[in-house]
N, C-alpha and C positions, 0 to 999 in steps of 0.2 A: 504494500500500500504506500502510495506516495505521501511523503511528509509535507505538512504545511508549515514546518518550523521556519522562522524567518532567517534570512541569510545573516551571517555573522556581521555584527556592527563593528566598525573600526574601533580599535582600542590600543592602548600602549602595549608594546611587546611584553610578554610575561617572562620573568626570570626563570632559569631552569630550576627544577626541584626534583630531588631524587626520592624523597619519602614524605609522608605526612608531617614528620617532625619539623621539616624545613618551613612549614607554613605557620608555625607558632612564632609570632613576632609581635612587635609593638602595635601594629595595626589591629591585630585581634584584640588586644587589651583595650584599645580605644573604642572598638565596637561594642565591647561589653558594657562600658559606661554609657555610651550613646543608646544602646539597645534598652538598658534599664530606664533611662530618661524618657525614651519614647513610649515604653510600655506603661509607665506609672499613671499618666493621666487617663489612658483608656480604661485601665482596670479600676481606677477610682470611679469612673462613670458606670462601669459594668457591675462592680461589686460593692464598694463603699456607699455610693449613692443609692443603690438598690436596697441594701440593708437598712440604711437610714430611713428611706421612705416606707419600707415594709414594717419596721418597728414603730413608725408613726401612724400606722393604720391604713395605708393605701391598699386597695385590692389589687389582684393580679392583673386585671385588665388595664388599670391606670398605670401601674408600673411598667407593663409591657409597652404602652404608648410612649413612655419616656425614652424608648429606643430611638424615637424620631429626632431627639436632640443630637444624634450622631450624624446628622445630614452633612456636616462639613467634610467628613471622611469620604463621602461620595462625590462631592463637588470640588475637591481641592485642586483638581486639574485646571479649574477656571482661573485661579490666582497663582498657580505654579509658574507660569511664564514670567511673572514679575520677579520671582526669585532667581530665574535664569538670567534675567536682563539686568537687574539693579543690584548694587551693593552700597553699603554705607559704613562710615567710620573706618578705623584702621584694622579691624578684624578681617575684612575681606568679604567676598560674596557669600560663602557657605557659613563661616564661623559667625559672621555678623547676624544673619537671620537665626541661626541656632541660639545664640546668646539672648537675643531679644525675646524669642518665643519661650525659652526656658525661664527667664526672669518673670515674664508676665504670667506664666502658668503658676509659678509659686504663689503669686499674689492672688490670682483668680480662684485657685482651689481653696485657699484659706478663707477668702471672703464668702464663697458659696456656703461654707459650713456655718457661717454666722446667721444664716436665714432660718426662718421657722417653717417647717413643712405644713403645719396646720393652718397658718394664716398667710403665707407668702409663697404658695406653690408656683404661681406664674413667674415670680422672680427667680425661684430656684431653676425652673425650666430655662429661663433666659441665661442665668449664670452657667448652667450646665452646657448650653449651646456655645457660650464664649469659651469655656474650657475645651470643648470639642473642636472649635475653630482653631484655637491656638495649638492644640495637640496635633491636629491634622497638618497644620502649617509646619510644625516641628518635624513631623514625619517626612514631609516633602523634601526639606533641606537635608535631613539626616540620610534619607535614601540616596539623594544625589551625592552627598559626601562619601557614603560607603561605596557607591559604584565607581567614583573617581579615584579613590585611594587604593583600591584593590586591583591588581592585574587579573587577567581572565582566569588563571589557574588557581586563584585564591577566592573566587566568587562563591563557590560552594561552601567551603569551610567558614568564610566570612559571614555568609547568610546563617549558618548554623550557630555561630557565636552570637550574632546579633539577635536572632529569633529566641534563643534560649535565655539570654539576658532580658529580653523583652518579657518573656513569660515569668522569669524569676521576680520581676518587678511586682507581680501579682501578690507576692508574699506580704508586701506592705499594706495595701488597702484590703487584701483578701484574708490576711491572717493577723498581723500586728495591730492594724487599726480596729478590727473586729474585737480583738481581745481588750484593747484599750477602751472600746465603747462600753464595755461592762463596768469600767472603773472611772471613766472621766466623762465630762460633758462632750457632746458632739462637736461643739466649736473647737475645743482643744484638740480633739482627735483629727479634725480636718487640717488644722495648722501644723500639727506634728507630721501628718502625712505629706503636706505640701513641702515641708522642709527637705524631704527626700529628693526634690528636684535639684538641690545644691550640688551633689556629686557630678551630675551631668553638666551643669553650668561651669563648674570649676574645670572639668575636663575640656570643655569647649574653649575656655580662655587659655589653656596650656598647649593645646595641639597646634599644628601648623595648617595653614590653608593648602588644599590640594592644588597640584599643578593643573592648569587649564589645558585640556586636550582639544586641538582644533581651534576654531575661532568662535567665540560666544556670540549670541545674537547682538546685532548693532542697534536694534530698535524694537519697539513693542510688536510691530508687525512680524518681524522675523522670529521673535520669541514665541509668538502664537502660531504662525502658519508653518514654519519650517519643520518643527517636530512632528506634526500631523502629516505633512506632505511626505516626509522621509519614511514614516511608518507605512503609509499606504503604498508608496512606490516600491517597496521591497518585493511584494508578490501580488499586488493588486487587491481589490476589495474582497475577493473570496478568501485569500490568505488572512487578511486583516480580521474578517468576521469569524473565522475559525479560531484565531488566537484570542480574540476578545470573548468569544463564547466559552472557551476553555477557562479563561481567567475568571469569568463569572461563576462557572459551575463547579470548579474543582474543590472549593472549600465551603460550599453552601450548606452542606450537612452539618459539619462540626461548628460552623458559625452559628447556626440556629440552636444547636444543642448547648452551646456554651453561654448563650445570652442571659438566661434567667437561672443559672445554677444556684446562686445564693438563695433566691426565692424557693427553688426546688428543695434545697437542704432544710430551710426553715419549715417548709410545708411537711417534710418528712418527720420533723420533730427534733432536729438537732438545735442545740443552743449556739449562740454566736461564738462563745469560747470554744466549743467543740469544732465548729466549722473552721475557726482560725487555727486551732492547735492540731487537729487531725487532718482535715481535708486539704488545707492549703500547704501545710508543711511537707506533705508527701510530694506536692508539685515541685518543691525545691530540689529534692534529691532526684526525682524522676527527670526534671529538666536538665540537671547537671549531667546525669548519665546519658540522657538523650542527646545533649549537646556534644559530648565527647564521642559517643558511638556514631551519632548522625554525621558529624563533621568528618571523622575519619572514614566512615563507610561511604560517604558521598565522594570523597577523593578517589576511592577504589571503583565505585559503581559508575560515576558520571551522573550528570543531572537527569538525563532521560530515564535511566533505570531507577534512579532514586524516586522520581515521580510515581512510578508504578508501585514499588515496594512500600515506600513510606505512605503513599496514598491509601493502600489497603489497611495499614495499621491505623491511620487517621480515621477512616470510615468506621472501623470496629470499635472505636472509643464510645460512640453513641450507644452501642449495645451494652457496654459496661454500665452506663447510667440506667438503661432499661432494667438490668439485673438489680441495681440498687433500688429502683422504684418498686420492684416486686418484693425485694427482701425487707424493705422498711428501714427504720433508723438503726442499722447495725454499723458500729464504728469500723469494723474490719472491712465490710463491703465498701464503706465510704472511702477509706484509705486506699483500697485496691482500685476502685473506679477512678479516683483522682490521680493516682500514680500512673495508671495506664493512659489517662487523658494527657497528663503532662509529658509523658514519653511519646505517645503516638502522634498527637497533634503537633508537638514540637518538631518531630521529624518531618511530617507532611508540610508544615509551614516553612521549614528551612529549605526544602526542595523547591517549594513554590516560589519563595522569594528569590532563590538562585535562578530559577527559570525566568522570572521577570527581569532580573538584572541582565541576563545574557540577551534578552529581547530588547534592551534599551540601548540606543545609540549614545555613546559617551558625550557627544556634543550637546545633547538636549536631555540630560539626565533628569533634571527636576521635573520638567513638563511631561516627558514620556513615562517616567516612573509613577508620577502622580496620576496620570491617566489610567494606567494598568491597575495600580493599587486602589484607585477610586472605584473602578468597576468591581474589584474583588470585595469592596466594602458595601456594595449595594444590598446583598442579602442581609448583612448584619444591621443595616439601617432601616430599610423599608420592609423587606420580607419579614424580618424578625419582630417588627413592631406589632405584628398580628399574632405573635406567639401566645400572648395572654389569652386571646380568644380561642386559639387552637387547643391549648391546654385545658381551658374551661370545658371544652366539648369532648376531648379525647382522654384526658387524664395524662399523668406524666409518663406512664409506661409506653402507651401507644405513640405519644409524641416523640420519644426517643427512637422508637422503631421507624417512624416516619423520617426522622433525621438520617438514619442509616440508609434508607431508600433513596433519599435525595443526594447522597454522595455518589451513587452509581452512574448517573449520566456523565459527569466529569471524567470518571475513570474510563468510560467507554470511548471517550474522545482521544485517549492516549495513543492508540495505534496511528492516528492521523497527525497528532500534535508532536509527540515525542516517541518515535519508533524505538522499540527495545534495542535493536541492533545498529541504530544509527551512530556513527562515530563522528565526533566534532573535535578537530584539533584545537589544542590550547584551551579546552574547556574542561571543568570538572563536572 
């Protein structure tokens, strides 16, 4: 079957590497800090905000609708060209935007927690939308930075390092913050959580600006038009639609399964401290193991085969939650389901992010990466906003079975998108 994989985008030549050990370098350490900084605001919206609203008495349908505040993740490609075109201050194009969004996120997260869910729900929705906008903007520039500092043969391992640090960030709003919520006022919890943006901000101030590959856009028109023209010109509209369809479908199942997990755990009867101490801490070790195994394994497999193998494990994580829904509030099942989710989804996401990176032209990293990742965020934003209504009709068990089924269409596209035996030089 003929592949619709896009031709290789031009990139700086990769240095020779003899084993996976040679990939462990300062760039990977930087990606750990930036991955954590990118993941923290998202998990605050998915977990801490969700727990806060649930404990305030909001029902499942209202909490589900709060997923709509994540719309900036879907539309970030609209302002991404500005980040390709402009820079300000002495930090440079990438570091300047990263530092700005990280500093504003620290303030916005803390301020959001000072509102009252019982009397200021519209203001909370507005504040959450601001946090989502700043978080999506940070993702745009961090994705571009990661693509630009890594040679092609480090994209797979770099994606694994970034994605697993991204998931480990869930330990703060999904574990530490929930435990603190049983001991401190919510306002204090939000400010403590916001302070975890500081490591990423400090990292941004210390690192170097990446070298510019090729010629950056000279004006707004070039920043907007050229990235889209280049993508379409690779293989025509047919190729472009196949790629975009795959990006939309590959993670739709696990995106839906993970949206209301905190509410799911609360409904099963787990206390916040249990969720923080048992469910979330297992994610830490599973993500660490997944990061090491996934990164090294992807170097050996290549991105195409990783999409197949890791995609299967990613899809099966939804069945783990279905088993938990059937078993009830058993702490051992909870730990097992979350560990499998941390491992499987971490692997699938790493392969997916590496695929997006190799599909991106280094001249237009911010805009093209934002376009692809925005499309991947559509299910999490709009489709998952209806999850509360679906769960109300089906119950949690059949909902997770549905999530498993929704993972299959993306997997069925792999022979066309990423053939198992296709070899790509200089790619992991």
